[in-house]
MARTI-843828 format. One record per residue (C-alpha): chain; y, x, z. Coordinates in pm, whole numbers, plus 50000, padded with zeros to 5 digits. Each point is the difference from the previous one (the first is absolute). Example, Ala and Ser with C-alpha at 12.3 -4.5 7.8 and 13.67 -1.06 7.14 Angstrom:
<nodes>
+---+-------+-------+-------+
: c : north :  east :    up :
+---+-------+-------+-------+
: A : 49550 : 51230 : 50780 :
: A : 50344 : 50137 : 49934 :
+---+-------+-------+-------+
</nodes>
This chain:
<nodes>
+---+-------+-------+-------+
: c : north :  east :    up :
+---+-------+-------+-------+
: A : 49023 : 47666 : 52230 :
: A : 49700 : 50017 : 49763 :
: A : 49944 : 50358 : 49892 :
: A : 50051 : 50048 : 49622 :
: A : 49659 : 50163 : 49960 :
: A : 49837 : 49694 : 50160 :
: A : 50216 : 49740 : 49825 :
: A : 49923 : 49868 : 49655 :
: A : 50309 : 50179 : 49874 :
: A : 50119 : 49930 : 49645 :
: A : 50254 : 50248 : 49864 :
: A : 50198 : 49998 : 49675 :
: A : 50124 : 50335 : 49875 :
: A : 50269 : 50071 : 49741 :
: A : 49910 : 50334 : 49845 :
: A : 50193 : 50060 : 49673 :
: A : 49874 : 50360 : 50004 :
: A : 49630 : 50013 : 50085 :
: A : 49757 : 50245 : 49844 :
: A : 49702 : 50192 : 50141 :
: A : 49987 : 50377 : 49993 :
: A : 50375 : 50041 : 49981 :
: A : 50266 : 50135 : 50233 :
: A : 50345 : 49858 : 50049 :
: A : 50058 : 49625 : 49979 :
: A : 49684 : 49907 : 49802 :
: A : 49795 : 50170 : 50271 :
: A : 50199 : 49822 : 50273 :
: A : 49917 : 49664 : 49852 :
: A : 49632 : 50074 : 49952 :
: A : 49942 : 50149 : 50344 :
: A : 50185 : 49725 : 50185 :
: A : 49771 : 49750 : 49829 :
: A : 49695 : 50199 : 50104 :
: A : 50101 : 50027 : 50364 :
: A : 50116 : 49639 : 50034 :
: A : 49670 : 49884 : 49850 :
: A : 49828 : 50157 : 50302 :
: A : 50187 : 49788 : 50256 :
: A : 50055 : 49670 : 49817 :
: A : 49739 : 49748 : 49897 :
: A : 50157 : 49934 : 49661 :
: A : 50266 : 50187 : 49804 :
: A : 50183 : 49893 : 49688 :
: A : 50189 : 50265 : 49800 :
: A : 50260 : 49929 : 49732 :
: A : 50048 : 50303 : 49777 :
: A : 50073 : 50085 : 49638 :
: A : 49753 : 49941 : 49720 :
: A : 50017 : 50360 : 49882 :
: A : 49840 : 50108 : 50334 :
: A : 49691 : 49786 : 49929 :
: A : 49781 : 50248 : 49815 :
: A : 50036 : 50278 : 50260 :
: A : 49949 : 49753 : 50287 :
: A : 49685 : 49850 : 49852 :
: A : 49851 : 50343 : 49926 :
: A : 50061 : 50099 : 50363 :
: A : 49851 : 49674 : 50131 :
: A : 49678 : 50065 : 49809 :
: A : 49951 : 50313 : 50213 :
: A : 50144 : 49858 : 50325 :
: A : 50007 : 49622 : 50006 :
: A : 50241 : 49803 : 50221 :
: A : 49835 : 49656 : 49997 :
: A : 50263 : 49836 : 50220 :
: A : 50289 : 50103 : 49779 :
: A : 50120 : 49765 : 49728 :
: A : 50208 : 50150 : 49720 :
: A : 50276 : 49807 : 49820 :
: A : 50131 : 50193 : 49697 :
: A : 50343 : 49902 : 49871 :
: A : 50249 : 50143 : 49756 :
: A : 50302 : 49860 : 49824 :
: A : 49953 : 49887 : 49638 :
: A : 49974 : 50273 : 49740 :
: A : 50348 : 49928 : 49866 :
: A : 50146 : 50082 : 50345 :
: A : 49814 : 50327 : 50054 :
: A : 50249 : 50207 : 49802 :
: A : 50209 : 50007 : 50321 :
: A : 49771 : 50259 : 50152 :
: A : 49937 : 50226 : 49702 :
: A : 50060 : 50358 : 50093 :
: A : 50081 : 49888 : 50356 :
: A : 50356 : 49922 : 49888 :
: A : 49995 : 49640 : 50109 :
: A : 49715 : 50004 : 50246 :
: A : 50206 : 49866 : 50289 :
: A : 50118 : 49702 : 49799 :
: A : 49646 : 49933 : 49886 :
: A : 49881 : 50022 : 50357 :
: A : 50269 : 49761 : 50115 :
: A : 49890 : 49742 : 49741 :
: A : 49636 : 50059 : 50089 :
: A : 50078 : 49932 : 50367 :
: A : 50162 : 49668 : 49906 :
: A : 49701 : 49893 : 49789 :
: A : 49730 : 50087 : 50250 :
: A : 50165 : 49778 : 50260 :
: A : 49882 : 49697 : 49801 :
: A : 49652 : 50148 : 49968 :
: A : 49998 : 50065 : 50377 :
: A : 50126 : 49654 : 50082 :
: A : 49714 : 49839 : 49809 :
: A : 49751 : 50232 : 50173 :
: A : 50142 : 49921 : 50342 :
: A : 49948 : 49625 : 49950 :
: A : 49630 : 50071 : 49938 :
: A : 49934 : 50285 : 50243 :
: A : 50253 : 49962 : 50283 :
: A : 50080 : 50366 : 50072 :
: A : 50058 : 50132 : 50349 :
: A : 50202 : 50304 : 49896 :
: A : 50190 : 50097 : 49683 :
: A : 50053 : 50373 : 49961 :
: A : 50225 : 50176 : 49746 :
: A : 49856 : 50349 : 49944 :
: A : 50145 : 50137 : 49676 :
: A : 50260 : 50073 : 49865 :
: A : 50097 : 50213 : 50298 :
: A : 50364 : 49901 : 49956 :
: A : 50228 : 49846 : 50265 :
: A : 50291 : 49896 : 49773 :
: A : 49804 : 49757 : 49783 :
: A : 49871 : 49666 : 50123 :
: A : 49651 : 49865 : 50040 :
: A : 50001 : 49633 : 49908 :
: A : 49669 : 49953 : 50182 :
: A : 50209 : 49992 : 50315 :
: A : 50086 : 49641 : 49900 :
: A : 49646 : 49886 : 50078 :
: A : 49967 : 49821 : 50339 :
: A : 49781 : 50284 : 50135 :
: A : 50055 : 50304 : 50224 :
: A : 50138 : 50271 : 49774 :
: A : 49951 : 50380 : 50031 :
: A : 50244 : 50204 : 49788 :
: A : 49898 : 50353 : 49927 :
: A : 49977 : 50280 : 50055 :
: A : 50315 : 50015 : 49792 :
: A : 50221 : 50301 : 49944 :
: A : 50300 : 50111 : 49798 :
: A : 50255 : 50015 : 50280 :
: A : 50032 : 50374 : 49975 :
: A : 50307 : 50154 : 49839 :
: A : 50084 : 50345 : 49870 :
: A : 50258 : 50166 : 50227 :
: A : 50326 : 50015 : 49804 :
: A : 50040 : 50383 : 50019 :
: A : 49692 : 50032 : 49776 :
: A : 50152 : 49812 : 49710 :
: A : 50173 : 50317 : 49882 :
: A : 49657 : 50166 : 49952 :
: A : 49887 : 49730 : 49757 :
: A : 50032 : 49982 : 49624 :
: A : 50225 : 49730 : 49852 :
: A : 49689 : 49790 : 49944 :
: A : 49906 : 50036 : 50367 :
: A : 50344 : 49906 : 50129 :
: A : 50007 : 49693 : 49772 :
: A : 49656 : 49895 : 50126 :
: A : 50114 : 50015 : 50361 :
: A : 50307 : 49789 : 49925 :
: A : 49793 : 49740 : 49819 :
: A : 49741 : 49996 : 50277 :
: A : 50266 : 49948 : 50266 :
: A : 50145 : 49715 : 49794 :
: A : 49660 : 49838 : 49951 :
: A : 49930 : 50009 : 50373 :
: A : 50347 : 49861 : 50077 :
: A : 49939 : 49709 : 49766 :
: A : 49641 : 49952 : 50123 :
: A : 50106 : 49985 : 50364 :
: A : 50241 : 49718 : 49911 :
: A : 49749 : 49804 : 49796 :
: A : 49957 : 49674 : 50196 :
: A : 49624 : 50010 : 49927 :
: A : 49969 : 50347 : 50151 :
: A : 50180 : 49873 : 50312 :
: A : 49777 : 49695 : 50001 :
: A : 49693 : 50226 : 49987 :
: A : 50135 : 50197 : 50297 :
: A : 50076 : 49691 : 50208 :
: A : 49662 : 49838 : 49927 :
: A : 49795 : 50315 : 50074 :
: A : 49798 : 49967 : 50321 :
: A : 49986 : 50377 : 50006 :
: A : 50152 : 50267 : 49774 :
: A : 49822 : 50330 : 49958 :
: A : 50222 : 50294 : 49902 :
: A : 49877 : 50329 : 49864 :
: A : 50283 : 50196 : 50160 :
: A : 50268 : 49976 : 50269 :
: A : 50267 : 49970 : 49727 :
: A : 49830 : 49696 : 49849 :
: A : 49938 : 49849 : 50345 :
: A : 50374 : 50011 : 50066 :
: A : 50069 : 49821 : 49669 :
: A : 49736 : 49732 : 50073 :
: A : 50168 : 49927 : 50333 :
: A : 50337 : 49964 : 49831 :
: A : 49845 : 49762 : 49746 :
: A : 49883 : 49774 : 50283 :
: A : 49634 : 50082 : 50058 :
: A : 49932 : 49892 : 50355 :
: A : 49717 : 50243 : 50074 :
: A : 49976 : 50342 : 49832 :
: A : 49742 : 50271 : 50040 :
: A : 49971 : 50340 : 49832 :
: A : 49672 : 50057 : 49821 :
: A : 49947 : 50252 : 49723 :
: A : 49837 : 49863 : 49687 :
: A : 49834 : 50336 : 49947 :
: A : 49638 : 50053 : 50094 :
: A : 49690 : 50148 : 49839 :
: A : 49644 : 49868 : 49975 :
: A : 49766 : 50180 : 50237 :
: A : 49795 : 50140 : 49714 :
: A : 50314 : 50166 : 49858 :
: A : 50089 : 50143 : 50337 :
: A : 49648 : 50139 : 50029 :
: A : 50024 : 50152 : 49649 :
: A : 50343 : 50155 : 50064 :
: A : 49880 : 50144 : 50332 :
: A : 49758 : 50222 : 49806 :
: A : 50280 : 50182 : 49821 :
: A : 50006 : 50369 : 50087 :
: A : 50294 : 50230 : 49930 :
: A : 50020 : 50216 : 49686 :
: A : 49892 : 50358 : 50025 :
: A : 50226 : 50288 : 49906 :
: A : 50346 : 50120 : 50103 :
: A : 50209 : 49740 : 49820 :
: A : 50164 : 49752 : 50237 :
: A : 50050 : 49681 : 49803 :
: A : 50221 : 49694 : 50048 :
: A : 49953 : 49665 : 49829 :
: A : 50226 : 49703 : 49919 :
: A : 49854 : 49693 : 49838 :
: A : 50162 : 49683 : 49868 :
: A : 50215 : 49860 : 49724 :
: A : 50265 : 50250 : 49903 :
: A : 50297 : 49790 : 50104 :
: A : 50320 : 50118 : 50166 :
: A : 49917 : 49806 : 50318 :
: A : 49683 : 50205 : 50058 :
: A : 50220 : 50299 : 50082 :
: A : 49784 : 50251 : 49815 :
: A : 50316 : 50190 : 49902 :
: A : 50050 : 50068 : 50371 :
: A : 49640 : 50125 : 50024 :
: A : 50052 : 50241 : 49711 :
: A : 50323 : 50135 : 50153 :
: A : 49827 : 50052 : 50337 :
: A : 49707 : 50172 : 49831 :
: A : 50238 : 50231 : 49811 :
: A : 50125 : 50126 : 50339 :
: A : 49651 : 50024 : 50146 :
: A : 49850 : 50194 : 49708 :
: A : 50246 : 50287 : 50047 :
: A : 49813 : 50092 : 50318 :
: A : 49657 : 49873 : 49893 :
: A : 49961 : 50099 : 49633 :
: A : 49627 : 49916 : 50013 :
: A : 50062 : 49630 : 49990 :
: A : 50019 : 49708 : 49757 :
: A : 50140 : 49649 : 49990 :
: A : 49798 : 49741 : 49807 :
: A : 50154 : 49667 : 49892 :
: A : 49770 : 49715 : 49892 :
: A : 50161 : 49705 : 49820 :
: A : 50226 : 49910 : 49718 :
: A : 50332 : 49825 : 49955 :
: A : 50358 : 50010 : 49879 :
: A : 50099 : 50291 : 50227 :
: A : 49739 : 50242 : 49867 :
: A : 50233 : 50186 : 49764 :
: A : 50265 : 50033 : 50270 :
: A : 49742 : 50134 : 50245 :
: A : 49863 : 50251 : 49745 :
: A : 50357 : 50115 : 49927 :
: A : 50071 : 50036 : 50372 :
: A : 49691 : 50218 : 50047 :
: A : 50115 : 50224 : 49714 :
: A : 50356 : 50027 : 50137 :
: A : 49864 : 50098 : 50342 :
: A : 49770 : 50262 : 49851 :
: A : 49677 : 49835 : 50117 :
: A : 49878 : 49844 : 49673 :
: A : 49692 : 50230 : 50011 :
: A : 49916 : 49878 : 50352 :
: A : 50058 : 49627 : 49952 :
: A : 49729 : 49826 : 49799 :
: A : 50037 : 49650 : 49859 :
: A : 49665 : 49826 : 49950 :
: A : 50130 : 49674 : 49865 :
: A : 49852 : 49658 : 50084 :
: A : 49636 : 50015 : 50105 :
: A : 49743 : 49734 : 50093 :
: A : 49990 : 49952 : 50374 :
: A : 49678 : 50189 : 50055 :
: A : 50118 : 50290 : 49790 :
: A : 50324 : 50007 : 50205 :
: A : 49789 : 50016 : 50320 :
: A : 49815 : 50300 : 49859 :
: A : 50332 : 50177 : 49954 :
: A : 50076 : 49919 : 50362 :
: A : 49676 : 50179 : 50094 :
: A : 50136 : 50318 : 49836 :
: A : 50317 : 49999 : 50205 :
: A : 50090 : 50066 : 50364 :
: A : 50304 : 49783 : 50077 :
: A : 50145 : 49672 : 49866 :
: A : 50375 : 49996 : 49937 :
: A : 50130 : 49641 : 49985 :
: A : 50383 : 49995 : 50024 :
: A : 50037 : 49634 : 49892 :
: A : 50342 : 49853 : 50078 :
: A : 49889 : 49638 : 50027 :
: A : 49634 : 49923 : 50011 :
: A : 49854 : 49697 : 50178 :
: A : 49647 : 50131 : 49970 :
: A : 49909 : 50356 : 49927 :
: A : 49629 : 49974 : 49915 :
: A : 49983 : 50364 : 49898 :
: A : 50100 : 50104 : 50354 :
: A : 49702 : 49815 : 50152 :
: A : 49768 : 50134 : 49732 :
: A : 50121 : 50352 : 50074 :
: A : 49957 : 49958 : 50375 :
: A : 49645 : 49866 : 49946 :
: A : 49931 : 50323 : 49811 :
: A : 50140 : 50205 : 50289 :
: A : 50316 : 50100 : 49817 :
: A : 50315 : 50028 : 50211 :
: A : 50288 : 49799 : 49855 :
: A : 50366 : 50091 : 49959 :
: A : 50205 : 49681 : 49953 :
: A : 50341 : 49858 : 50082 :
: A : 50055 : 49803 : 50317 :
: A : 50055 : 49680 : 49801 :
: A : 49795 : 49692 : 49919 :
: A : 49623 : 49976 : 49989 :
: A : 49915 : 50371 : 50015 :
: A : 50206 : 50031 : 50316 :
: A : 49761 : 49748 : 50169 :
: A : 49688 : 50170 : 49865 :
: A : 50076 : 50365 : 50067 :
: A : 50043 : 50123 : 50359 :
: A : 50105 : 50337 : 50146 :
: A : 49633 : 50070 : 50047 :
: A : 49913 : 49944 : 49631 :
: A : 50296 : 50145 : 49815 :
: A : 50376 : 50035 : 49982 :
: A : 50243 : 49707 : 49975 :
: A : 50329 : 50133 : 49869 :
: A : 50322 : 49815 : 50100 :
: A : 50177 : 49881 : 49685 :
: A : 50363 : 50091 : 50061 :
: A : 50109 : 50191 : 49689 :
: A : 49811 : 50154 : 49702 :
: A : 50091 : 50351 : 50112 :
: A : 49868 : 49942 : 50353 :
: A : 49679 : 49843 : 49873 :
: A : 49929 : 50288 : 49762 :
: A : 50053 : 50256 : 50278 :
: A : 49786 : 49809 : 50251 :
: A : 49721 : 49942 : 49751 :
: A : 49994 : 50370 : 49907 :
: A : 49972 : 50085 : 50369 :
: A : 49714 : 49751 : 50043 :
: A : 49821 : 50161 : 49707 :
: A : 50039 : 50344 : 50161 :
: A : 49865 : 49881 : 50335 :
: A : 49686 : 49857 : 49836 :
: A : 49942 : 50311 : 49791 :
: A : 50057 : 50242 : 50290 :
: A : 49837 : 49825 : 50292 :
: A : 49631 : 49951 : 49930 :
: A : 49938 : 49848 : 50343 :
: A : 50275 : 49739 : 49943 :
: A : 49862 : 49923 : 49654 :
: A : 49645 : 49954 : 50131 :
: A : 50113 : 49780 : 50288 :
: A : 50212 : 49777 : 49772 :
: A : 49707 : 49974 : 49756 :
: A : 49768 : 49884 : 50279 :
: A : 50251 : 49751 : 50137 :
: A : 50073 : 49862 : 49654 :
: A : 49639 : 49912 : 49938 :
: A : 49968 : 49840 : 50343 :
: A : 50318 : 49793 : 49960 :
: A : 49890 : 49861 : 49666 :
: A : 49657 : 49894 : 50128 :
: A : 50156 : 49843 : 50312 :
: A : 50311 : 49828 : 49862 :
: A : 49974 : 49965 : 49620 :
: A : 49647 : 49875 : 49938 :
: A : 49946 : 49657 : 49847 :
: A : 49708 : 49964 : 50239 :
: A : 50246 : 50024 : 50291 :
: A : 50250 : 49772 : 49824 :
: A : 49768 : 49702 : 50051 :
: A : 50077 : 50001 : 50374 :
: A : 50373 : 50006 : 49927 :
: A : 49969 : 49706 : 49762 :
: A : 49799 : 49808 : 50255 :
: A : 50270 : 50055 : 50261 :
: A : 50268 : 49876 : 49754 :
: A : 49801 : 49683 : 49929 :
: A : 49956 : 49940 : 50374 :
: A : 50376 : 50012 : 50040 :
: A : 50050 : 49762 : 49710 :
: A : 49751 : 49743 : 50126 :
: A : 50159 : 49977 : 50344 :
: A : 50359 : 49971 : 49875 :
+---+-------+-------+-------+
</nodes>
């Protein structure tokens, strides 16, 4: 076999979300492009037109001369589908259909060796680029994680309704003939979690591997490694993310309310905004910890990281999360993580870097999280060891610089199929 790095490899990427300097899916798209450009001779990227300005500004500072950008959006009259994120999935589905015809024309000119769907990171919607007569890499995709049913009772009506609609959408998506076609035509399927890997296998993907979509640029890891811990006697916890029921922040507040009875010199900071904010504020009042729980609202990413620098431990009790970027950011900063043993965070956090709480019932989770908080506050040696291990794990396993070798190995497998 000709090694990919020695072959004149031409790769086409589908990256609906792709934007420099961002976390989550836009960061996934951008960083996959960067790393693939290092191992392929030529890379073509199809992405949305509204990413163009940010991409071109980044390319002025850090050019990628072997990357060709194809910007595409649906006509203006069709863009109302994604206003306010209400119809973003329908818009994305239509976008996927349209870029197939763009990609087909490109393939006739370029003759790609590999087609790779990078974003959306969603297993239950198809990628029509799989129809091209080229080896197809699907993922990393996620979304196979589900909230354990006993936790539904802890949600607001809005939260319960969301879960029902999500389950229905996945059920329909899994039965979409184009989703099943994507699965069958994938040379390899990359899943962000074990739960998603199981669903890919059931859909008919012949070869499935687990690979987190979460990683950080080496310069960010270096920056976060400089974070020291705040001075003073206050032991501070942080949760960061959209204030949605699925993030489980209500469980974090309930656990903190137990913890603070024994450790009154402590605080719980929550960064983010969303529909559950009023419910969370009301819960803090009912539990008598409103003066200890501080809501900072939505902050720019770098401001949110500064708040992380003022805290000791990250609390991330998300009930279905394919990624969990904040967990990796926290570990890079040497902050131990308390999360649930579900989804992406369960793959990122180890016993050496934090606490993974089994998600059996809300009551059990609250008790176990409160105990984990106590252990970290009481045992300085344990805290210091977890902090050191967290930094090491991030640099070793969640660096975009290391991800290049993983991508190279995937492409090797694809080319020898």
